[in-house]
VOBA-1610 file (N, C-alpha, C; in pm, whole numbers, padded with zeros to 5 digits, always signed):
BEGIN
Unk-01971+00264+01327Unk-01961+00421+01283Unk-02094+00445+01178Unk-02167+00545+01224Unk-02261+00602+01145Unk-02208+00678+01011Unk-02283+00637+00895Unk-02244+00724+00771Unk-02252+00877+00780Unk-02185+00955+00730Unk-02151+01091+00730Unk-02232+01141+00585Unk-02245+01057+00493Unk-02298+01096+00370Unk-02398+00999+00328Unk-02502+01038+00274Unk-02593+00943+00199Unk-02541+00873+00079Unk-02511+00757+00072Unk-02440+00692-00053Unk-02532+00688-00163Unk-02650+00711-00162Unk-02720+00716-00294Unk-02718+00862-00340Unk-02725+00966-00268Unk-02725+01103-00317Unk-02596+01165-00355Unk-02497+01102-00295Unk-02362+01165-00289Unk-02244+01052-00337Unk-02302+00983-00416Unk-02192+00856-00449Unk-02057+00918-00524Unk-02077+01016-00610Unk-01952+01070-00664Unk-01862+01157-00554Unk-01933+01220-00473Unk-01847+01269-00356Unk-01758+01149-00282Unk-01858+01050-00245Unk-01788+00925-00176Unk-01688+00870-00248Unk-01696+00832-00372Unk-01578+00760-00453Unk-01480+00860-00466Unk-01494+00980-00487Unk-01374+01062-00488Unk-01298+01076-00369Unk-01374+01094-00261Unk-01313+01110-00140Unk-01200+00996-00089Unk-01272+00870-00142Unk-01205+00724-00105Unk-01066+00729-00196Unk-01102+00776-00320Unk-00981+00778-00418Unk-00871+00872-00367Unk-00908+00978-00313Unk-00810+01071-00250Unk-00746+00997-00140Unk-00823+00934-00071Unk-00772+00851+00069Unk-00681+00747+00029Unk-00719+00667-00086Unk-00620+00565-00134Unk-00485+00632-00192Unk-00508+00734-00276Unk-00392+00808-00315Unk-00286+00846-00227Unk-00332+00912-00133Unk-00273+00977-00027Unk-00183+00866+00077Unk-00284+00756+00105Unk-00245+00669+00201Unk-00173+00533+00146Unk-00155+00523+00019Unk-00102+00408-00056Unk+00064+00427-00026Unk+00102+00533-00052Unk+00258+00567-00055Unk+00299+00627+00083Unk+00207+00708+00160Unk+00265+00752+00286Unk+00229+00629+00359Unk+00318+00603+00464Unk+00319+00477+00544Unk+00207+00489+00645Unk+00068+00506+00601Unk-00027+00503+00709Unk-00140+00424+00675Unk-00117+00311+00597Unk-00214+00221+00549Unk-00337+00260+00446Unk-00319+00233+00327Unk-00444+00280+00246Unk-00583+00168+00269Unk-00532+00044+00303Unk-00664-00056+00326Unk-00728-00008+00460Unk-00654+00041+00558Unk-00707+00099+00677Unk-00792+00198+00661Unk-00739+00303+00587Unk-00821+00417+00558Unk-00915+00392+00461Unk-00908+00305+00370Unk-01048+00273+00297Unk-01148+00196+00370Unk-01128+00120+00479Unk-01207+00053+00561Unk-01275+00161+00645Unk-01215+00251+00707Unk-01277+00364+00770Unk-01355+00453+00684Unk-01291+00490+00574Unk-01369+00564+00486Unk-01492+00527+00442Unk-01495+00399+00415Unk-01620+00324+00358Unk-01727+00312+00468Unk-01672+00292+00599Unk-01757+00299+00701Unk-01828+00425+00729Unk-01739+00536+00722Unk-01810+00652+00756Unk-01895+00715+00614Unk-01868+00672+00504Unk-01940+00717+00397Unk-02059+00619+00375Unk-02076+00527+00448Unk-02203+00423+00435Unk-02181+00349+00307Unk-02066+00303+00269Unk-02038+00233+00138Unk-01989+00082+00174Unk-02025+00034+00307Unk-01993-00095+00327Unk-02014-00215+00232Unk-02117-00189+00134Unk-02132-00277+00028Unk-02037-00315-00089Unk-01935-00208-00078Unk-01848-00247-00163Unk-01713-00299-00094Unk-01651-00378-00158Unk-01541-00470-00092Unk-01412-00456-00146Unk-01352-00571-00153Unk-01217-00577-00192Unk-01187-00542-00344Unk-01287-00585-00436Unk-01251-00565-00572Unk-01259-00398-00581Unk-01332-00317-00507Unk-01330-00180-00527Unk-01204-00137-00476Unk-01148-00186-00368Unk-01020-00149-00323Unk-00911-00167-00425Unk-00917-00283-00483Unk-00826-00333-00588Unk-00817-00229-00696Unk-00930-00177-00738Unk-00949-00102-00854Unk-00883+00017-00833Unk-00889+00092-00703Unk-00811+00209-00664Unk-00668+00186-00669Unk-00656+00063-00601Unk-00501+00037-00593Unk-00424+00042-00733Unk-00511+00017-00839Unk-00460+00012-00987Unk-00423+00164-01028Unk-00491+00243-00959Unk-00476+00393-00972Unk-00355+00426-00933Unk-00303+00374-00820Unk-00185+00415-00761Unk-00087+00349-00830Unk-00109+00217-00862Unk-00008+00151-00944Unk+00053+00227-01073Unk-00051+00317-01130Unk-00004+00418-01227Unk+00102+00525-01205Unk+00043+00552-01076Unk+00160+00642-01011Unk+00292+00627-00984Unk+00285+00473-00942Unk+00457+00412-00959Unk+00499+00382-01080Unk+00425+00358-01193Unk+00490+00362-01321Unk+00544+00472-01378Unk+00472+00574-01340Unk+00516+00741-01389Unk+00626+00761-01310Unk+00637+00752-01166Unk+00729+00798-01079Unk+00872+00706-01081Unk+00839+00591-01131Unk+00956+00492-01138Unk+00979+00450-01280Unk+00955+00533-01368Unk+00946+00477-01506Unk+01087+00448-01563Unk+01188+00525-01522Unk+01330+00502-01552Unk+01368+00372-01514Unk+01329+00311-01371Unk+01359+00177-01325Unk+01268+00099-01393Unk+01141+00113-01413Unk+01100+00009-01488Unk+01136-00020-01619Unk+01171+00085-01707Unk+01229+00105-01822Unk+01363+00005-01831Unk+01440+00045-01718Unk+01575-00025-01728Unk+01554-00181-01685Unk+01461-00194-01594Unk+01413-00338-01582Unk+01371-00414-01700Unk+01308-00359-01769Unk+01266-00436-01907Unk+01371-00448-02002Unk+01448-00343-02013Unk+01556-00373-02101Unk+01669-00472-02050Unk+01677-00496-01915Unk+01772-00585-01851Unk+01714-00721-01886Unk+01584-00720-01884Unk+01529-00869-01927Unk+01566-00895-02049Unk+01570-00814-02154Unk+01590-00846-02280Unk+01762-00876-02305Unk+01824-00837-02217Unk+01967-00860-02213Unk+02008-00966-02125Unk+01906-01017-02065Unk+01929-01155-01984Unk+01999-01116-01831Unk+01949-00993-01797Unk+01977-00938-01664Unk+01863-00995-01562Unk+01882-01075-01488Unk+01768-01149-01411Unk+01761-01115-01259Unk+01875-01061-01210Unk+01908-01045-01071Unk+01784-00975-00984Unk+01747-00861-01057Unk+01637-00768-00994Unk+01524-00821-01008Unk+01480-00881-01134Unk+01336-00962-01148Unk+01341-01059-01042Unk+01431-01150-01045Unk+01420-01274-00947Unk+01410-01222-00794Unk+01476-01100-00764Unk+01461-01069-00639Unk+01311-01022-00607Unk+01273-00961-00701Unk+01126-00894-00698Unk+01034-01022-00682Unk+01045-01107-00770Unk+00952-01229-00756Unk+00944-01314-00630Unk+01089-01326-00566Unk+01114-01392-00446Unk+01040-01314-00324Unk+01041-01186-00353Unk+00988-01100-00233Unk+00842-01104-00239Unk+00766-01135-00356Unk+00644-01147-00363Unk+00553-01276-00326Unk+00645-01375-00313Unk+00601-01495-00281Unk+00529-01511-00147Unk+00583-01457-00051Unk+00504-01473+00092Unk+00361-01413+00070Unk+00342-01300+00015Unk+00205-01227-00004Unk+00113-01310-00087Unk+00170-01375-00206Unk+00105-01438-00285Unk+00053-01578-00212Unk+00140-01626-00149Unk+00084-01764-00084Unk-00021-01740+00014Unk+00009-01648+00104Unk-00089-01601+00201Unk-00227-01555+00161Unk-00211-01495+00039Unk-00341-01428-00022Unk-00435-01540-00094Unk-00333-01647-00153Unk-00430-01759-00216Unk-00485-01841-00090Unk-00407-01869-00009Unk-00464-01965+00105Unk-00561-01908+00208Unk-00557-01762+00206Unk-00649-01708+00308Unk-00724-01602+00256Unk-00749-01604+00118Unk-00826-01497+00067Unk-00954-01463+00122Unk-01015-01558+00148Unk-01152-01531+00195Unk-01165-01456+00333Unk-01062-01495+00415Unk-01038-01410+00552Unk-01030-01274+00548Unk-00936-01253+00443Unk-00892-01093+00423Unk-01004-01017+00352Unk-01100-01113+00268Unk-01202-01038+00216Unk-01277-00994+00310Unk-01318-01076+00419Unk-01409-01051+00529Unk-01354-00938+00618Unk-01217-00942+00652Unk-01151-00847+00739Unk-01146-00711+00669Unk-01159-00716+00545Unk-01156-00566+00459Unk-01276-00479+00509Unk-01385-00534+00578Unk-01487-00440+00613Unk-01500-00423+00776Unk-01394-00468+00851Unk-01382-00463+00995Unk-01299-00335+01039Unk-01369-00252+01103Unk-01304-00137+01166Unk-01226-00169+01272Unk-01257-00279+01345Unk-01169-00325+01461Unk-01035-00383+01412Unk-01034-00441+01304Unk-00923-00507+01236Unk-00840-00386+01200Unk-00896-00287+01130Unk-00815-00196+01078Unk-00749-00116+01188Unk-00811-00085+01307Unk-00749-00013+01420Unk-00629-00085+01493Unk-00634-00216+01475Unk-00533-00312+01524Unk-00419-00300+01430Unk-00452-00322+01302Unk-00345-00310+01206Unk-00276-00167+01203Unk-00340-00069+01233Unk-00276+00078+01224Unk-00181+00069+01343Unk-00201+00008+01462Unk-00124+00014+01565Unk-00010-00073+01534Unk-00027-00174+01462Unk+00102-00270+01418Unk+00184-00187+01324Unk+00125-00095+01222Unk+00196-00015+01136Unk+00289+00083+01219Unk+00206+00147+01320Unk+00313+00237+01419Unk+00421+00184+01460Unk+00396+00058+01518Unk+00501-00013+01589Unk+00627-00039+01469Unk+00591-00092+01374Unk+00683-00125+01255Unk+00753+00001+01222Unk+00680+00116+01203Unk+00753+00240+01146Unk+00854+00269+01254Unk+00809+00272+01389Unk+00901+00319+01506Unk+01036+00234+01508Unk+01022+00095+01473Unk+01138+00027+01478Unk+01234+00058+01351Unk+01147+00074+01227Unk+01232+00119+01113Unk+01311+00248+01143Unk+01245+00341+01226Unk+01297+00472+01235Unk+01407+00472+01323Unk+01397+00376+01422Unk+01503+00356+01539Unk+01628+00282+01464Unk+01610+00194+01376Unk+01694+00134+01308Unk+01787+00232+01209Unk+01720+00313+01135Unk+01771+00401+01049Unk+01876+00500+01115Unk+01830+00546+01234Unk+01909+00622+01312Unk+02041+00531+01360Unk+02020+00394+01403Unk+02126+00320+01454Unk+02224+00314+01335Unk+02173+00270+01210Unk+02276+00243+01106Unk+02345+00373+01045Unk+02249+00480+01062Unk+02284+00624+01008Unk+02338+00590+00864Unk+02232+00539+00779Unk+02268+00524+00636Unk+02215+00668+00555Unk+02283+00698+00486Unk+02258+00839+00423Unk+02216+00807+00286Unk+02165+00914+00217Unk+02089+00907+00085Unk+02210+00882-00048Unk+02333+00934+00018Unk+02457+00911-00090Unk+02475+00753-00097Unk+02444+00657+00020Unk+02460+00518+00000Unk+02373+00441-00079Unk+02258+00536-00121Unk+02149+00456-00177Unk+02200+00416-00313Unk+02256+00303-00310Unk+02306+00222-00468Unk+02184+00172-00508Unk+02239+00128-00646Unk+02134+00064-00717Unk+02157-00096-00711Unk+02243-00134-00630Unk+02289-00272-00609Unk+02173-00360-00565Unk+02153-00474-00622Unk+02036-00562-00582Unk+02066-00639-00452Unk+01980-00613-00348Unk+02021-00690-00214Unk+02014-00840-00229Unk+02084-00907-00128Unk+02075-01051-00125Unk+01932-01098-00135Unk+01931-01230-00177Unk+01791-01301-00181Unk+01698-01310-00030Unk+01816-01340+00059Unk+01722-01360+00186Unk+01688-01234+00226Unk+01727-01117+00206Unk+01651-00990+00237Unk+01506-00985+00157Unk+01506-01016+00025Unk+01373-01034-00049Unk+01273-01102+00046Unk+01320-01228+00097Unk+01221-01300+00174Unk+01163-01242+00305Unk+01266-01161+00367Unk+01225-01088+00469Unk+01120-00967+00452Unk+01166-00883+00362Unk+01074-00799+00296Unk+00954-00847+00261Unk+00962-00960+00188Unk+00848-01014+00136Unk+00728-01047+00251Unk+00777-01105+00363Unk+00706-01144+00453Unk+00639-01010+00508Unk+00722-00897+00530Unk+00644-00775+00583Unk+00549-00729+00487Unk+00566-00751+00346Unk+00464-00716+00253Unk+00341-00808+00271Unk+00346-00938+00311Unk+00235-01019+00354Unk+00151-00971+00456Unk+00236-00931+00538Unk+00167-00875+00669Unk+00050-00763+00646Unk+00077-00704+00516Unk-00007-00592+00486Unk-00137-00622+00423Unk-00149-00769+00416Unk-00290-00810+00369Unk-00386-00786+00468Unk-00342-00774+00595Unk-00422-00728+00711Unk-00489-00587+00686Unk-00609-00544+00690Unk-00649-00413+00675Unk-00563-00325+00801Unk-00499-00225+00772Unk-00468-00116+00868Unk-00306-00133+00872Unk-00264-00246+00817Unk-00108-00270+00802Unk-00053-00193+00686Unk+00009-00107+00675Unk+00053-00032+00554Unk+00154-00141+00483Unk+00132-00145+00346Unk+00231-00229+00248Unk+00341-00133+00254Unk+00356-00014+00213Unk+00464+00069+00203Unk+00543+00086+00338Unk+00470+00096+00453Unk+00517+00108+00572Unk+00593-00007+00611Unk+00536-00128+00606Unk+00587-00233+00667Unk+00709-00274+00572Unk+00717-00258+00457Unk+00816-00289+00370Unk+00939-00199+00370Unk+00926-00085+00371Unk+01023+00027+00402Unk+01088+00012+00559Unk+01002-00008+00626Unk+01047-00041+00779Unk+01142-00153+00789Unk+01097-00257+00713Unk+01197-00387+00705Unk+01325-00365+00638Unk+01300-00262+00539Unk+01434-00230+00474Unk+01519-00154+00552Unk+01463-00072+00626Unk+01540+00004+00722Unk+01617-00067+00837Unk+01532-00162+00878Unk+01593-00256+00994Unk+01704-00339+00943Unk+01706-00371+00795Unk+01804-00454+00736Unk+01924-00370+00696Unk+01906-00247+00736Unk+02034-00155+00711Unk+02022-00081+00564Unk+01921-00093+00489Unk+01911-00016+00368Unk+01865+00133+00381Unk+01928+00220+00293Unk+01870+00354+00284Unk+01741+00374+00263Unk+01679+00480+00332Unk+01531+00482+00300Unk+01496+00486+00172Unk+01537+00587+00082Unk+01503+00588-00042Unk+01512+00448-00134Unk+01631+00385-00091Unk+01645+00249-00165Unk+01549+00161-00113Unk+01509+00152+00017Unk+01391+00062+00072Unk+01256+00099-00014Unk+01252+00231-00028Unk+01123+00282-00086Unk+01119+00229-00238Unk+01216+00250-00316Unk+01224+00213-00459Unk+01186+00055-00469Unk+01271-00019-00378Unk+01242-00181-00378Unk+01068-00201-00349Unk+01045-00133-00259Unk+00892-00145-00210Unk+00806-00124-00312Unk+00828+00002-00386Unk+00740+00021-00491Unk+00750-00056-00602Unk+00867-00104-00649Unk+00883-00208-00751Unk+00815-00328-00720Unk+00807-00361-00583Unk+00742-00480-00537Unk+00598-00468-00576Unk+00545-00343-00548Unk+00417-00310-00566Unk+00362-00341-00703Unk+00414-00327-00816Unk+00397-00351-00939Unk+00337-00499-00963Unk+00411-00603-00879Unk+00376-00734-00887Unk+00260-00788-00781Unk+00287-00711-00657Unk+00152-00746-00579Unk+00014-00692-00621Unk+00015-00555-00648Unk-00108-00490-00698Unk-00153-00549-00831Unk-00052-00558-00912Unk-00096-00592-01059Unk-00136-00735-01055Unk-00094-00823-00965Unk-00137-00953-00950Unk-00263-00959-00890Unk-00285-00886-00782Unk-00419-00881-00732Unk-00539-00828-00815Unk-00505-00738-00890Unk-00596-00676-01010Unk-00633-00786-01099Unk-00518-00883-01136Unk-00570-00987-01252Unk-00655-01076-01167Unk-00626-01119-01053Unk-00693-01214-00986Unk-00823-01183-00973Unk-00859-01027-00926Unk-00995-00997-00897Unk-01082-00963-01023Unk-01010-00956-01159Unk-01071-00913-01261Unk-01192-00990-01297Unk-01194-01122-01285Unk-01316-01183-01327Unk-01432-01176-01245Unk-01397-01142-01103Unk-01518-01095-01015Unk-01556-00972-01043Unk-01468-00870-01066Unk-01506-00733-01117Unk-01604-00724-01246Unk-01558-00832-01349Unk-01656-00833-01442Unk-01784-00889-01420Unk-01791-00992-01346Unk-01926-01062-01298Unk-02007-00989-01206Unk-01956-00917-01110Unk-02030-00859-01021Unk-02022-00701-00991Unk-01923-00654-01074Unk-01905-00501-01084Unk-01834-00465-00942Unk-01851-00335-00916Unk-01802-00275-00796Unk-01887-00236-00693Unk-01987-00339-00666Unk-02103-00298-00561Unk-02190-00200-00607Unk-02193-00094-00542Unk-02287+00016-00540Unk-02222+00124-00641Unk-02090+00103-00686Unk-02019+00212-00758Unk-02025+00152-00914Unk-02070+00261-00999Unk-02071+00241-01126Unk-01934+00242-01192Unk-01937+00180-01316Unk-01809+00159-01393Unk-01742+00329-01438Unk-01821+00427-01473Unk-01770+00568-01484Unk-01717+00623-01371Unk-01797+00602-01225Unk-01755+00663-01110Unk-01634+00575-01077Unk-01623+00472-01091Unk-01489+00381-01068Unk-01370+00438-01146Unk-01401+00468-01281Unk-01298+00536-01372Unk-01236+00647-01304Unk-01344+00749-01262Unk-01298+00887-01207Unk-01209+00861-01072Unk-01252+00751-00987Unk-01189+00723-00884Unk-01048+00681-00893Unk-01017+00591-01017Unk-00877+00541-01028Unk-00805+00673-01093Unk-00832+00766-01152Unk-00803+00882-01203Unk-00726+00964-01090Unk-00821+01000-01007Unk-00781+01062-00885Unk-00700+01020-00794Unk-00700+00868-00780Unk-00598+00794-00710Unk-00479+00804-00753Unk-00478+00800-00880Unk-00325+00801-00960Unk-00266+00947-00941Unk-00344+01067-00944Unk-00283+01180-00940Unk-00245+01205-00793Unk-00334+01186-00696Unk-00310+01217-00558Unk-00195+01116-00509Unk-00187+01002-00558Unk-00073+00904-00523Unk+00052+00948-00586Unk+00064+00992-00699Unk+00192+01063-00741Unk+00239+01146-00648Unk+00156+01255-00621Unk+00193+01354-00509Unk+00230+01297-00387Unk+00160+01201-00321Unk+00225+01156-00202Unk+00334+01070-00203Unk+00363+01012-00314Unk+00480+00938-00333Unk+00609+01021-00330Unk+00593+01121-00401Unk+00703+01235-00390Unk+00713+01292-00266Unk+00607+01303-00186Unk+00620+01355-00032Unk+00698+01262+00038Unk+00654+01126+00034Unk+00743+01015+00111Unk+00872+01031+00098Unk+00920+01049-00043Unk+01053+01042-00062Unk+01125+01136-00024Unk+01045+01271-00009Unk+01112+01383+00072Unk+01128+01365+00211Unk+01033+01296+00276Unk+01063+01258+00427Unk+01182+01172+00436Unk+01196+01068+00336Unk+01285+00962+00361Unk+01432+01010+00349Unk+01441+01132+00264Unk+01560+01180+00258Unk+01608+01280+00359Unk+01500+01365+00408Unk+01558+01479+00489Unk+01469+01462+00645Unk+01371+01404+00647Unk+01291+01407+00773Unk+01270+01273+00838Unk+01222+01271+00960Unk+01198+01151+01042Unk+01058+01099+01011Unk+01056+00981+01030Unk+00918+00899+00992Unk+00839+00908+01123Unk+00875+00993+01248Unk+00802+00989+01341Unk+00658+01051+01349Unk+00634+01171+01248Unk+00498+01190+01219Unk+00389+01078+01193Unk+00449+00994+01111Unk+00352+00860+01068Unk+00349+00764+01182Unk+00439+00762+01253Unk+00438+00685+01378Unk+00327+00728+01490Unk+00319+00849+01485Unk+00219+00912+01595Unk+00100+00912+01513Unk+00093+00942+01400Unk-00054+00939+01343Unk-00115+00819+01346Unk-00050+00714+01299Unk-00104+00569+01291Unk-00156+00532+01408Unk-00061+00548+01516Unk-00104+00517+01683Unk-00220+00573+01703Unk-00217+00712+01690Unk-00355+00777+01736Unk-00471+00718+01657Unk-00452+00745+01529Unk-00587+00681+01466Unk-00620+00536+01480Unk-00534+00447+01516Unk-00547+00307+01560Unk-00623+00310+01687Unk-00578+00397+01788Unk-00651+00404+01907Unk-00795+00422+01899Unk-00810+00555+01832Unk-00933+00629+01801Unk-01026+00537+01725Unk-00976+00456+01626Unk-01049+00354+01552Unk-01105+00250+01660Unk-01021+00197+01746Unk-01064+00096+01842Unk-01170+00147+01933Unk-01152+00279+01961Unk-01250+00335+02056Unk-01382+00347+02009Unk-01391+00395+01883Unk-01517+00441+01810Unk-01556+00348+01737Unk-01482+00239+01684Unk-01532+00137+01609Unk-01626+00044+01658Unk-01686-00031+01548Unk-01788-00137+01575Unk-01727-00242+01642
//
């Protein structure tokens, strides 16, 4: 894909556009990584890689902390009281992605610039969302059944494997984990709550691991002030998209996201390099 903007003359616009993409796509189940790959390609910013993506993910991590601040505070208070069930569940759910990321980090670093991989990943996301939607209708779980009870640990492993699949560009982390939760019979908002609490470990861990690289090489062609602006925009748009997703999970179908990711995946494969 040929760039539509000159990265030298419009770096601010490019970074902010990518930040909006990240904020919108991180929580809506349409793959933020896939949209960042496509956005960088269209904007001529292929020289910024995974460190740049992780920095924008930190912005949406702030959105999770704001939206789920009551849950996070309750989690911290529970730890002080010796309540370990949910923390252990979240850690177990994070193990598959951590192992895969450590063992194949270089592969995913290279894949983060491939529009073809992103296109395939988007099609995978569409299939997962369709399966999740079908399961939610089959189980007919209502929002009233959205309890705060911690699911069994085997569910943590299953949802954790779904999260690990999202290391592939184009596979939505929120989409794959929420779809897995729906297939396991969880209510949509309950699956979303667990998914976004999982992201605190997944995204926070990735940011910590990438911090030495960021300090050493920076963010490619993106300056630190520009990156700061991008993180802020990603946080604000992320908070809005998270609330929109929760509305869909309570009242509407996921089919619009199934159709969108399928069409975008096909278009990406047809037009990509």
